[in-house]
C-alpha positions as CSV (number, residue, x, y, z in Angstrom):
1,M,91.0,129.7,87.5
2,V,91.6,126.9,90.0
3,D,92.3,127.5,93.7
4,V,93.6,124.0,94.7
5,V,95.3,121.2,92.8
6,G,95.3,117.7,94.3
7,V,98.0,115.0,93.7
8,H,96.6,111.6,94.4
9,G,98.2,108.5,96.0
10,I,98.6,104.9,94.9
11,S,96.4,102.4,93.2
12,Q,94.6,104.8,90.9
13,Q,95.7,103.0,87.6
14,Q,92.1,102.2,86.7
15,A,90.7,105.5,87.6
16,G,91.0,108.9,85.9
17,R,91.0,112.6,86.7
18,L,87.3,113.1,86.4
19,Q,86.5,110.1,88.5
20,L,88.7,111.5,91.3
21,L,87.5,115.1,91.1
22,E,84.0,114.6,92.7
23,P,85.0,112.7,95.9
24,W,87.9,115.0,96.4
25,R,85.7,118.1,95.9
26,L,83.0,116.9,98.3
27,A,85.5,116.0,101.0
28,L,87.4,119.2,100.6
29,A,84.1,121.2,100.9
30,D,83.4,119.4,104.2
31,G,86.9,120.3,105.5
32,I,86.4,124.0,104.6
33,E,82.9,124.0,106.2
34,R,84.3,122.5,109.4
35,A,87.0,125.0,109.5
36,R,85.1,128.1,108.5
37,G,81.4,127.3,108.8
38,R,78.6,127.3,106.3
39,G,78.3,130.0,103.6
40,V,82.1,130.1,102.8
41,R,82.9,129.7,99.2
42,T,84.3,126.2,98.4
43,P,87.6,126.5,96.6
44,T,87.7,125.3,93.0
45,L,89.7,122.1,92.6
46,D,91.6,120.2,89.9
47,V,93.4,116.9,90.3
48,A,96.8,116.2,88.6
49,Y,96.2,112.6,87.5
50,Y,99.2,110.3,86.8
51,G,97.9,106.9,88.0
52,D,97.7,105.5,84.5
53,L,101.5,105.8,84.2
54,F,101.8,102.8,86.5
55,L,99.8,100.6,84.1
56,V,101.9,97.7,82.8
57,D,101.4,94.8,80.5
58,S,100.1,92.1,82.8
59,T,101.4,89.4,80.4
60,T,105.0,90.5,81.0
61,K,106.8,88.5,83.7
62,G,107.0,90.5,86.9
63,G,105.0,93.3,85.3
64,S,102.6,93.9,88.2
65,S,103.4,96.9,90.3
66,E,101.8,95.2,93.2
67,V,104.4,92.4,93.3
68,I,107.3,92.7,95.8
69,E,110.1,92.2,93.4
70,A,113.7,91.1,94.3
71,D,115.1,94.6,93.9
72,T,112.5,95.9,96.3
73,V,113.6,93.7,99.2
74,S,116.6,95.8,100.2
75,F,114.3,98.9,100.1
76,F,112.0,97.4,102.7
77,E,115.0,96.2,104.8
78,E,116.2,99.8,105.0
79,I,112.7,100.9,106.0
80,Q,112.7,98.2,108.7
81,D,115.8,99.7,110.1
82,A,114.0,103.1,110.4
83,V,110.8,101.9,111.9
84,V,111.1,98.5,113.6
85,N,112.8,97.5,116.8
86,E,113.9,93.9,116.0
87,D,113.6,92.8,119.6
88,E,109.9,93.9,119.5
89,A,109.3,92.4,116.1
90,G,110.8,89.0,116.7
91,S,111.4,86.7,113.8
92,T,108.0,85.3,112.8
93,P,106.7,86.4,109.4
94,G,103.3,87.9,109.3
95,K,100.3,85.9,108.1
96,G,100.2,85.6,104.4
97,M,103.9,86.6,104.1
98,T,105.5,83.2,104.1
99,G,108.3,82.7,101.6
100,V,109.6,86.3,102.0
101,P,113.1,86.9,103.4
102,V,113.2,86.9,107.2
103,P,114.0,90.6,107.6
104,L,111.0,91.4,105.4
105,G,108.9,89.0,107.3
106,R,109.8,90.7,110.6
107,L,108.7,94.0,109.2
108,A,105.5,92.4,108.0
109,A,104.8,90.9,111.4
110,W,105.5,94.2,113.2
111,L,103.2,96.0,110.8
112,E,100.4,93.4,111.3
113,R,100.6,93.7,115.1
114,R,100.5,97.4,115.0
115,Y,98.1,98.1,112.2
116,G,96.4,94.8,111.4
117,V,96.3,92.9,108.1
118,A,94.8,95.8,106.2
119,G,97.5,98.2,107.4
120,R,100.3,95.8,106.5
121,L,98.9,95.3,103.0
122,L,98.4,99.1,102.6
123,F,102.0,99.8,103.7
124,F,103.6,97.4,101.3
125,G,101.3,98.3,98.4
126,D,102.0,102.0,98.9
127,L,105.7,101.7,99.3
128,V,106.1,99.5,96.3
129,Q,104.7,102.2,94.1
130,V,106.8,104.9,95.9
131,H,109.9,102.7,95.2
132,R,109.0,102.5,91.5
133,Y,108.4,106.2,91.2
134,Q,111.7,107.0,92.9
135,H,113.7,104.6,90.6
136,D,112.0,105.4,87.3
137,D,113.1,108.8,86.0
138,V,110.9,108.5,82.9
139,L,107.8,107.8,85.0
140,A,108.7,110.6,87.4
141,T,109.2,113.1,84.5
142,A,105.8,112.1,83.1
143,A,104.1,112.6,86.5
144,H,105.7,116.0,86.8
145,A,104.4,116.9,83.4
146,R,100.9,116.1,84.5
147,I,101.3,118.4,87.5
148,R,102.7,121.1,85.2
149,E,99.5,120.7,83.1
150,A,97.3,121.2,86.2
151,L,99.3,124.3,87.2
152,A,98.1,126.1,84.0
153,G,94.9,126.8,85.9
154,G,96.8,129.0,88.3
155,P,96.2,127.2,91.7
156,R,97.8,128.6,94.8
157,V,97.5,125.5,97.0
158,M,98.7,122.0,96.2
159,V,97.5,119.0,98.3
160,G,99.5,115.8,98.0
161,H,98.1,112.5,99.5
162,S,100.4,109.5,100.2
163,L,102.7,108.9,97.2
164,G,101.3,112.2,95.8
165,S,103.0,114.1,98.6
166,V,106.4,112.8,97.3
167,V,105.4,113.6,93.7
168,A,104.2,117.0,94.7
169,Y,107.3,117.9,96.7
170,E,109.7,116.9,93.9
171,A,107.6,118.7,91.3
172,L,107.5,121.9,93.2
173,C,111.3,121.8,93.6
174,R,111.7,121.1,89.9
175,I,109.1,123.3,88.2
176,P,110.1,127.0,88.1
177,N,107.4,129.7,88.6
178,H,104.8,127.2,89.6
179,G,102.7,129.7,91.5
180,I,102.0,127.4,94.5
181,T,102.3,129.3,97.8
182,T,101.0,126.5,100.1
183,L,101.8,122.8,100.1
184,V,99.5,120.5,102.2
185,T,100.7,116.9,102.6
186,I,98.3,114.3,104.0
187,G,99.2,110.7,104.9
188,S,102.7,111.3,103.7
189,P,105.6,108.7,103.8
190,L,108.2,111.5,103.6
191,G,109.2,111.0,107.2
192,L,110.8,107.7,106.3
193,R,114.6,107.9,105.9
194,S,114.6,105.6,102.9
195,I,112.1,107.9,101.1
196,R,114.0,111.1,101.9
197,Q,117.4,109.6,100.8
198,R,115.9,108.7,97.4
199,L,114.5,112.2,96.7
200,R,116.0,113.4,93.4
201,P,119.0,115.8,93.9
202,V,117.1,119.0,93.1
203,A,114.6,118.1,95.8
204,S,117.1,116.9,98.4
205,R,116.9,119.9,100.7
206,S,115.7,120.8,104.2
207,G,113.7,123.9,103.3
208,L,110.5,124.7,101.5
209,P,110.3,124.2,97.8
210,P,111.1,127.5,95.9
211,G,108.1,129.8,95.9
212,V,106.2,127.9,98.6
213,R,105.6,130.0,101.8
214,T,103.7,127.5,103.9
215,W,103.9,123.7,104.2
216,V,101.3,122.0,106.4
217,N,101.7,118.2,107.0
218,I,98.7,116.4,108.4
219,Y,98.7,112.7,109.5
220,D,96.8,110.2,111.5
221,P,99.2,108.5,113.9
222,R,97.5,105.2,113.1
223,D,98.1,105.6,109.4
224,P,100.7,102.9,108.4
225,V,101.9,105.0,105.4
226,S,102.8,108.0,107.5
227,L,104.0,105.9,110.4
228,A,107.3,107.8,110.6
229,G,105.2,110.7,112.0
230,P,106.0,114.5,111.8
231,L,108.1,116.1,109.1
232,M,109.3,119.1,111.1
233,P,112.5,117.2,112.3
234,Y,113.6,117.0,108.7
235,W,112.0,120.2,107.3
236,P,112.0,122.6,110.2
237,T,109.6,125.1,108.6
238,V,106.8,122.4,108.3
239,A,103.7,122.8,110.5
240,D,102.6,119.3,111.5
241,A,99.1,118.4,112.7
242,T,97.5,115.1,113.7
243,V,93.9,114.0,113.0
244,D,91.8,110.9,113.8
245,N,90.5,109.2,110.7
246,G,88.8,106.4,112.5
247,N,88.8,102.9,111.0
248,D,90.2,104.0,107.7
249,P,93.2,106.1,108.7
250,H,94.8,106.5,105.2
251,A,91.6,107.4,103.3
252,V,92.0,110.6,101.3
253,A,88.4,111.7,101.9
254,R,88.8,111.5,105.7
255,Y,92.0,113.6,105.5
256,L,90.4,116.2,103.2
257,G,87.3,116.4,105.4
258,K,89.1,117.3,108.6
259,R,89.1,120.8,110.1
260,A,92.9,120.9,110.1
261,T,93.0,120.4,106.3
262,G,90.2,122.8,105.6
263,A,91.8,125.5,107.8
264,A,95.2,125.1,106.1
265,I,93.6,125.5,102.7
266,A,91.2,128.3,103.7
267,D,94.0,130.3,105.4
268,S,96.2,130.1,102.4
269,L,93.5,131.4,100.1
270,T,92.7,134.4,102.3
271,V,96.2,135.7,102.2
272,A,96.9,138.0,99.4
């Protein structure tokens, strides 16, 4: 039996389930210890791995998922409307973003001022894969199948990081009798209007996924991926919490190792 199943975020194409398990397990154990002290049993963990679904033939023109393709530009322009005040952003593209459309350049400049170069690159890299997931039904169905496979272990808690929070939410809305009672999202972009509007119809709702009793959303206000902030304004039953992840605000290990994450998971496993 498995207590917790994790759903990873972007840029895991070259990794694998077993490679992700150990760092997730250690960080989760720290979060549980911070929340409940030493001597508490560490929950068993599995990871629903789907990163390899993003692997593409690098010899194919435009095949890299890291490239900002033409059909992605309007997506970022919509996101800009949701998060950027144009008067604040101005019209100068961010460093390294020359040659992109001016609206996209304004978004890049705003991100770089607020989060630095690394934050800008993280934001664009993460959202490109979210965009691909939300537009590719074959890929999404395959990702949900990986989650269904992990659910065979009988977990009660699902933890979705970054893009994994979007995948987890949709999967729980689409898979009947999944057995998950608590959803924990960390570093989630679900607060962005453009992400919410592209949720598949069965997941486009304001309540908890069927069967889920508790949804805890944890984010670092300096995390550029979760820059839209809390989810309660859109899902009123969500319990939001903020953490400080230091100089690596989107790192999954830092999220998992926090007291707030450990408490959310431990509380859910002590409820019959």
